[in-house]
N, C-alpha and C positions, 0 to 999 in steps of 0.2 A: 612658426611652430612646425616641428618635424612630425610628419605623419608616419604611420606604420608602414613597413615595406609591403607592397601589394602582391608579391609572389616570391618564390624561392630564389629566382635569379637576382632580384633586387636585394634580398637579404644577404646573399653571397657577395654581391658587389659592395654592400655596406661593410660586411665583415672584412673584405679585402682592404678597403680604405682604412678601417680601424687598425689593421695589423701592419700597415705600411709605415716604415720609419719616416718620421718627420710630420706625421699627421696626428695631432692630438685632438681632444674633444672640441676645442674652439675652432680649429681649422676645419674639422669635419663639418661642424654646423654651418660655417661660412660657405663651404663648397656646395652643400646640399641646398642652402638658401639661394645660391646663385644659379644652380642648374637643375633644381627640382628633384633629382634622383641620383643615387650613386652610379647607376648604369650610365646616365648622361655624363657624369663626371669622368668616368673611365673612358667612354667612347670619345670624348672631346678633350682628353688629357693634353694632347699636343697642341691644342688651340689655346690653352690657358696661358696667362702671362708667365714669362720665364721666372720672375721673382717669386711666383707662387709655387713653382714646381722644382726649382733647382735643388733644394735641400731634401727632396722627398725621394725615397726609394720604394716603389710600389711592391707590395707583397706578391709572392708567386701564387698565381691562381690555384695551382695544384696543391700547394701547402694549405691554402684556405679551405679547399674541399676536404682535405684530410682532417683538418681540425674539426670541421662540421661533423664528419662521420665518426671520428673518435669520441667527440663530446657526446653524441647520442649513444654510442656503445657503452660509455661509462655510466649512463643513466642520468646524465645532466642535460640541461637544455640552455639555449641562447634566448635572452630577452632583448628585443631591440627598442630603443627609444621611440615612443610614439605608439607602441602596442598597448592594448588595454591591460595586459599583465605586467607591464613595466611599472615599478613603484611610483605612485603619483607624487609622493613627497620628494623623492630624489629628482624627479623630472623638473622641479621648480628651481633647482640651484643653477648658477650661471654657467657651469661647465659639466653638465651631467654626462656620465659615460654613454657613448652611443650604443654600446652593447654590453650586457652582463652575462656571465655564465653562472648558472645556479644549480645547486644539487640539494634536493630535499623538499620541504613543504613550502611552496611558493605562496600559499595562502597567508603566511605570516607577513608578507610584504604589504598586505592591505590592513594590517592591525596597527593600532597606535604603539609607538616604540619609544624606548628610552635608551640612550647610549650610556655605557659605563666604561670608563677608561682610567688608566693610572700607571703607576710605576711597574716596570718589569722586576725590580728588586723590592717588591712589596714586603711590608712587615707582616707578622702573623696576625696582629690586630686588624690591619688593613684588609687582609684577605678574608678574615672571619666576618667583618662588617659587610664587605662586598657581597659575599655569598648570601648573607641574611637579606640584604636589601634586594638583591637580584631575585632571590626565591620569592619574596613577598610581592614584588612587582609582577613577576610572571604569574603568580597565583591570582593576582588581581586583573588578569587578562591583558597585561602589557607585554610586548615583546622586548627582550633585552638584547641590545646590539653591542658587540664589541669586536676586537680585532684578533682574537686567538693568540695573543702574545703571552709571554710568561707573566706571572704576578697577578695584578688586578684583573686584567682581561680574562685570564684563566679562571679566576675565582668567580667573576660575573657569569661566565658560561656555566660553570659547575653549579652555581646556585640556581640558575634559571632552568637547566635541564631536569631538575628534580621536581618541577612544578606542574606539568611536565613539558619539556621540550620547547618552551616558548623563547627561543633564542636564535639570533642570526649572527654568524661569524663572517665578518668581511675580511678576506685574506688578501695578501699581497703577492700571491703566487698563482700558478695555474690551479684549476679546480682539482687536479689529481695529485697535487703536492701538499705536504703538511709542513709548516714551519711555525714554531720549532718542532723537531721530531718528537720530543717528549709528549706533545699534545696529540699524537696520532690516535689514541683511543678516544680522546675527547672529540676530535674532529669526526670520527666515525659515528659517535653517538649523536652529534649535531646533524650530520647528514641523514641519520635515521629518524630523528625526532624534531629537528629544527631545520635550519637552512644555512648552507654555505654559499657565499656570494663573492665573485671576483670580476674585475674588468680585464684581467690579464689572460693571455691565450693558454690553451691547454699545454701542459708541460713546462710552463715558465717557472723558473727557480727564483728565489728571493734576491732582490737587489735593492740597494739603499733608496734609490729614487722612487721606488714603487710605494714606499710606506706613507709619505705625505699625501700622495694621490689617494691611497686607501683610506686615509683619515677623513678626507672630504666626503667619502661615501658613508662612513660611519655616522658622521654628523648629519648628512643629508637624508638618511633614512629615518631620523629620529625627531621627536618633538623637542627634546632637550638632551643635553650632555651633562652627565655627572662625572666629576673628576675626583678620584680617591687616591691621594698620595701622588705627588708629581714634583720633581725638582724644578728649579727656576728655568732651566733649559731642558725641555723634554718634549717628546712627540705628543704627549697628552695635552700640553698647553697649546700646541699647534692645532689639535683637534678643537679645543675650546675657542680659539680665535676663528677657525673656520665656521664653527657653529654660530658665533656672533655675526659673521659676515652673511650667513644664510638665514639670519633671523630666528635662530633657535635659542631656547633658554639655556643658560649656563649655570650649573650648580657645583658646589665643591664641599668636601668634608674637611673641616679644620683639623689641625694637629699641633703637636709641640714644635715650637720654633727651634728646639735643639736638634731636631731631626731634619736633615736636608730633604727627606722625602715629602715634607709638608710645606716647604717654603713656597713652592709653586701654587699649591692650593690656597694657602693663606693669602698670597698675593692676589689670586683671583677674587677672593672674598673682599679684600680691600678695594678692588677695582669694580665691585658691584655684583659679583656672582652670589647666588642665593646660598646661604649657609645650610648645610644638610647634616642631620644627625641620624636619621633613620628613613625607612621607606615611606612613612607617613608624611615626612617633610617633602619628599620627592613628589608624592601624589598631590600634595597641596599646590604644587607648581604646575603639574602636568594634567591633572584631571580637568580643569577648565578648558585647556587647549584641546584635549581629546573630545570633550563634549561639543565644543564648537565645530569640530570636524565631523561630528555625528558618527564616530566610529566605536566608541566604547560601548554603546548600546546595541551594536549590530551583532547578530549571531555569528559565531566562528565559522569561517568558510569551510567547505568540504576539503578535507586533507587530501593532498595529491599523492599519487603513487611515488614511492621513494626507493632509491637504490641504497644498498648497504655497502659501506667501505669495509675492507677486511680489518678485523680487530686483532691487534697484537695480543699475545698471551698475557703481557703485563706492560705497564708504562716503561719506555726505554730508558728512563733516567734511573731506574732501580736495578741493582744487581740481582742475579738469579735467586739469591737467598731471600729477597724481599726486605733485607735490612740495609741501612745506609752503608756506603763504603767507609771503612774505618777512618780514613783520613779526611773524609768529607763532612762528618757530622758537625764539627765545630763551625765550619763555614755555613752549613744549613741553618744551624741555630742562630748564628749571628745575622744571617739574612732575614730571619723571621722576627728578631727582636728589634725594638727601637726604644725611644724614650718613654713610651707609654706601656704600662704593665700588661703582660700577656699571661693567661692561665697556662700552667705547666701542662695540663691535659691537652690544651689546644696545640701546644708545641710538640707533644708526643705524636698527635694525629698528623700534623702538617709535615713533620720530618719523617714520617713513616718509620719511626724507631720504637724501641721498647722503652718503658718507663725507666728501667735501670740505666740504659744507655744515655738517656736525656739527663737524668740526675747526675750521672758521672761527668757529663760534659758541662753542666751548669756549675758543678763544684770546681771544675778546672778553671772556668771563666771567673768564678768568684775569687778563687785564690790569686788570680792575675789582676784582681781589682777592676774587672770589666763588667761585673754583674751586680745588680741591686735586687734584693728580695722585698716583696710587699705582702700584705695580708691577703688571705684567700688563695694561698699557693700560687701567687703570680710573681713574675720576674720581669725585669727590664734591663736594658743596657745602661751602664753608668757612664755619663758624659762628663769630661773634665770641665 
């Protein structure tokens, strides 16, 4: 078992190993187990077997010290595996991050959490249901964990921050970066009222390999993972698989087999995932787990001092007028709609458009034979 670093020199040595090319979480753990401390590893580096060091490029000590300093200036902090503040649930997985960078309320790491993930190209109904479930879970003292991606992740954070603030965004970039850029305002709100978490160094930009690694942290922080809309091959199903490997509960919202966004979730249910329709269903699964860990009855921890990220004047994905770009509204409407009916009022709100613009677009789609209308002023896509 890895112990907390006993001083700043050991913490810097651990950070240097973590930032070295060729040393991942498992190799880090083996090195510390063999030589007891990161300082010993670095001091005896040239004594180690050649096969253990040949593919490694040790990080520049000066760069590591700069990262330490700039992280503190940004208002963030580093959490090392073995420290009391390191999330206990995450420490139990087989490859926990040796160090996390966090910005916001670290007290949320001690609270029972539920992960909500799903399609980046989510339907309007999927986003509405996700916001509702996330809000109700957060209001019931659960922390909602997600990955700040477009679609379902965004909806999960949006629902939770209104409860207020009980959400953790696990990001695949440095703590100072926001991806996608359109979530800059949401990320700032989470940093102020929730928590941003990453294992990547300060300044790191998004890269494909970082997202699966990010997903194991999302699952690891949580008692269970809820999947809302996921194609057969998607990162959300990777998160579900990782959750199973970590002994977490897996839950899924069913949907129409005519919509590709539901094929993955429907398959999860066939494979044994718990079918979820609302927050009450989630709590039926999670409440017993939270009680066994004796967390749900604990008083909320004292909220820590938080730094504010600069807020943009408005989300970057909207033009200055606040209305959708003329050529983009059809695409926005199509992205929101699926085989299941969606209220037109919800469509107006989610597309950030006027009622007249939405009705004009719906009429265009109806004339093209791509839209079906339903009672209660609801519409859906018409599938051949």
